[in-house]
Structures are given as C-alpha cells and as structure tokens.
C-alpha positions, 0 to 999 in steps of 0.5 A: 534530506528526505526524498519526496515520495510519489503519490503512488508510493504514498498510496502503497504505504497507506495501504500497507499500514492500514492492512497491517493494522487490521491484522490479528495481533498474532499476524501483526507481530509476525509481519512487524517483528519476525524478520532479520534485515540482511543486506537491506532486505527483510528476511523471514526465516520461517516458511509459515511467516514467509507465506503470511508476508507474501499473502499480505504483500499480494493483498496490499498490492491489490488494494494500492493498485485499485486506489491508484487506478481510481486516482488516475481516473479521477485525475483524467476526469478533472482534466476534462472539465472546463475551468471553474466547473465543479465535480459532482461525485456519483 
C-alpha cells in the first residue's frame, strides 16, 4: 500500500520534476541517468556530475521552500477569515 505524501513532499517532488524538465538535454541526462544506486542512495561517480546534482538540489530546495512558505501564509490568511468570506488575491 502506498503511503500518502505530505503537502510539503508533493511540493518538493513537483519542484524537482519541473526543474529537471527545464534543464538542457545534457544536464537532464546526467541527473536522470548518470548514477548508480548503492545501498538505496543515488551515487554520482564523476565529480562534475556531483557538482551538478548538488546545484540542482540547492535550486530545487530554494524553489520548494518558497512555495511552502507561500502555502503556509495562504493557509494562515484563510484561517483568519470568517466563515463564508471569499479570498481576494492581490
């Protein structure tokens, strides 16, 4: 049975997929195909590949954290509304 992912995990997954999709074909190939799985970990043997994946992971984390922060702000603003009041986006 598949475990339900949290909202945060889904945001990270979407950020990862969107970012990797936006990469050049060469970089996308490195991220997707140039690793081995050792003890459940993706291991990139080439130092240049490791640097690329570290850069991608940092960028994705920044994007995802911004999205999570925006979601939390939105949720807190919604919880402050009286029942039945609509939200106006500015």
